[in-house]
VOBA-1610 file (N, C-alpha, C; in pm, whole numbers, padded with zeros to 5 digits, always signed):
BEGIN
Unk+05389+07233+17806Unk+05467+07144+17887Unk+05397+07117+18021Unk+05342+07223+18079Unk+05271+07207+18206Unk+05148+07119+18188Unk+05077+07139+18079Unk+04958+07058+18051Unk+04996+06912+18036Unk+05104+06886+17967Unk+05149+06748+17948Unk+05185+06683+18081Unk+05255+06754+18165Unk+05294+06700+18296Unk+05171+06674+18382Unk+05075+06767+18382Unk+04953+06747+18461Unk+04874+06628+18410Unk+04865+06616+18278Unk+04791+06504+18219Unk+04858+06371+18252Unk+04988+06365+18234Unk+05058+06241+18264Unk+05055+06208+18414Unk+05061+06309+18498Unk+05059+06287+18641Unk+04925+06239+18693Unk+04818+06283+18632Unk+04684+06244+18677Unk+04629+06123+18604Unk+04698+06074+18504Unk+04651+05956+18430Unk+04634+05834+18521Unk+04728+05802+18609Unk+04706+05687+18697Unk+04582+05703+18786Unk+04556+05825+18834Unk+04438+05848+18917Unk+04310+05832+18836Unk+04315+05872+18708Unk+04196+05860+18624Unk+04169+05716+18585Unk+04272+05634+18578Unk+04255+05494+18535Unk+04247+05395+18651Unk+04263+05442+18775Unk+04268+05350+18889Unk+04130+05294+18922Unk+04132+05174+18982Unk+04009+05108+19024Unk+04018+05064+19170Unk+04120+05112+19239Unk+04145+05068+19377Unk+04062+05143+19479Unk+04105+05127+19603Unk+04037+05191+19716Unk+04056+05343+19706Unk+03949+05419+19721Unk+03953+05566+19716Unk+03943+05622+19576Unk+03936+05537+19476Unk+03930+05587+19339Unk+03795+05651+19308Unk+03693+05624+19390Unk+03561+05683+19367Unk+03564+05835+19379Unk+03651+05886+19463Unk+03660+06032+19481Unk+03770+06094+19395Unk+03876+06021+19365Unk+03987+06077+19289Unk+03966+06069+19138Unk+03898+05966+19093Unk+03882+05944+18949Unk+03806+06058+18881Unk+03690+06103+18931Unk+03619+06213+18863Unk+03702+06342+18857Unk+03771+06373+18965Unk+03854+06493+18966Unk+03967+06484+18865Unk+04032+06369+18857Unk+04141+06350+18762Unk+04091+06360+18619Unk+03976+06302+18592Unk+03919+06308+18455Unk+03887+06453+18417Unk+03829+06527+18510Unk+03793+06667+18481Unk+03919+06751+18458Unk+04020+06733+18540Unk+04143+06811+18525Unk+04212+06776+18393Unk+04220+06648+18361Unk+04283+06606+18235Unk+04206+06660+18115Unk+04075+06644+18118Unk+03992+06693+18007Unk+04000+06843+17991Unk+03994+06914+18102Unk+04001+07061+18095Unk+04134+07111+18044Unk+04242+07050+18091Unk+04373+07096+18046Unk+04397+07063+17898Unk+04349+06946+17854Unk+04364+06912+17711Unk+04279+07002+17622Unk+04156+07029+17664Unk+04069+07118+17585Unk+04129+07258+17580Unk+04177+07305+17692Unk+04239+07438+17695Unk+04362+07445+17605Unk+04444+07342+17608Unk+04564+07340+17524Unk+04528+07339+17376Unk+04430+07258+17340Unk+04390+07247+17199Unk+04325+07378+17151Unk+04234+07432+17231Unk+04167+07555+17190Unk+04265+07672+17181Unk+04361+07676+17270Unk+04460+07784+17265Unk+04541+07778+17137Unk+04573+07659+17093Unk+04655+07646+16973Unk+04573+07654+16844Unk+04444+07624+16851Unk+04362+07628+16730Unk+04282+07757+16715Unk+04231+07811+16824Unk+04144+07928+16813Unk+04215+08061+16831Unk+04316+08067+16913Unk+04381+08194+16941Unk+04446+08258+16819Unk+04523+08186+16737Unk+04583+08253+16621Unk+04481+08313+16523Unk+04375+08242+16484Unk+04277+08306+16395Unk+04206+08424+16461Unk+04180+08416+16591Unk+04116+08527+16659Unk+04206+08650+16661Unk+04336+08630+16677Unk+04429+08742+16673Unk+04436+08805+16534Unk+04432+08722+16431Unk+04433+08774+16293Unk+04307+08857+16267Unk+04192+08806+16309Unk+04067+08879+16290Unk+04070+09011+16367Unk+04116+09008+16490Unk+04124+09130+16571Unk+04219+09231+16508Unk+04330+09184+16455Unk+04427+09275+16393Unk+04368+09338+16267Unk+04302+09258+16185Unk+04239+09313+16063Unk+04130+09414+16097Unk+04050+09383+16201Unk+03945+09474+16242Unk+04005+09607+16289Unk+04112+09599+16366Unk+04177+09721+16417Unk+04236+09803+16303Unk+04300+09737+16208Unk+04358+09809+16094Unk+04249+09876+16012Unk+04137+09807+15989Unk+04027+09866+15913Unk+03968+09985+15988Unk+03957+09973+16119Unk+03903+10081+16200Unk+03994+10203+16195Unk+04124+10181+16205Unk+04218+10293+16197Unk+04216+10358+16058Unk+04202+10277+15955Unk+04195+10331+15819Unk+04069+10415+15801Unk+03957+10367+15857Unk+03832+10444+15850Unk+03845+10576+15922Unk+03906+10573+16040Unk+03925+10697+16115Unk+04014+10795+16040Unk+04119+10744+15978Unk+04209+10831+15902Unk+04135+10892+15783Unk+04052+10811+15716Unk+03977+10861+15601Unk+03874+10964+15645Unk+03810+10941+15759Unk+03714+11038+15810Unk+03783+11167+15849Unk+03900+11157+15907Unk+03975+11276+15945Unk+04016+11358+15825Unk+04061+11292+15720Unk+04099+11363+15597Unk+03977+11427+15533Unk+03865+11356+15533Unk+03742+11410+15476Unk+03695+11530+15554Unk+03705+11527+15685Unk+03664+11637+15768Unk+03755+11758+15745Unk+03885+11735+15732Unk+03978+11844+15707Unk+03949+11909+15572Unk+03916+11829+15472Unk+03884+11884+15341Unk+03756+11966+15347Unk+03657+11921+15422Unk+03533+11997+15436Unk+03558+12127+15510Unk+03645+12126+15611Unk+03676+12247+15685Unk+03747+12348+15595Unk+03833+12302+15507Unk+03902+12391+15414Unk+03803+12455+15318Unk+03704+12378+15273Unk+03602+12433+15183Unk+03520+12540+15252Unk+03491+12521+15380Unk+03414+12620+15455Unk+03492+12749+15469Unk+03623+12742+15485Unk+03705+12861+15501Unk+03709+12944+15373Unk+03696+12880+15257Unk+03698+12953+15131Unk+03576+13042+15117Unk+03462+12999+15169Unk+03340+13077+15157Unk+03344+13202+15243Unk+03408+13195+15357Unk+03412+13307+15451Unk+03558+13343+15476Unk+03617+13419+15384Unk+03760+13447+15390Unk+03796+13532+15512Unk+03711+13627+15548Unk+03743+13716+15659Unk+03726+13645+15793Unk+03633+13554+15801Unk+03607+13483+15926Unk+03513+13563+16013Unk+03447+13496+16103Unk+03351+13564+16190Unk+03421+13613+16315Unk+03350+13686+16396Unk+03406+13737+16521Unk+03436+13622+16616Unk+03352+13518+16614Unk+03375+13403+16700Unk+03505+13333+16663Unk+03534+13321+16532Unk+03659+13260+16488Unk+03779+13340+16537Unk+03768+13472+16533Unk+03878+13557+16577Unk+03900+13540+16726Unk+03791+13532+16803Unk+03804+13512+16948Unk+03873+13380+16979Unk+03837+13275+16907Unk+03896+13144+16932Unk+04044+13145+16898Unk+04080+13214+16790Unk+04220+13217+16750Unk+04304+13301+16844Unk+04242+13400+16911Unk+04320+13489+16997Unk+04340+13434+17138Unk+04272+13324+17173Unk+04287+13267+17306Unk+04426+13205+17317Unk+04497+13246+17422Unk+04631+13192+17443Unk+04619+13068+17531Unk+04674+12960+17483Unk+04669+12834+17557Unk+04799+12819+17636Unk+04796+12740+17745Unk+04917+12724+17828Unk+05037+12670+17749Unk+05013+12586+17651Unk+05125+12529+17576Unk+05165+12617+17458Unk+05095+12727+17438Unk+05120+12815+17325Unk+05222+12919+17369Unk+05341+12921+17310Unk+05448+13012+17349Unk+05459+13133+17259Unk+05359+13152+17174Unk+05362+13268+17086Unk+05332+13393+17167Unk+05382+13505+17118Unk+05350+13633+17180Unk+05216+13679+17124Unk+05138+13747+17208Unk+05010+13801+17159Unk+05038+13913+17061Unk+04963+13914+16952Unk+04982+14018+16852Unk+04857+14099+16835
//
């Protein structure tokens, strides 16, 4: 709506041939052209760009989820080989974190 009003308002300045039109005409033509190009590109390019961005984001999230599941499966396989665990693993498990409300055992 704003683009339409600006275009219609500047049309007389863009079409004028009177006194002072040498300075007003180029500005009016540029403003009209820019607002029309912006309006058209917004309506033609923005929706497909949003679809592409959404598909890219969904694919990226799916890849991350698949990598996370694959990593968890590999970690489980590693635990089977070393059932007792190393001393380093025991130290890491015994560290009490601020958000951990368990009692030390």
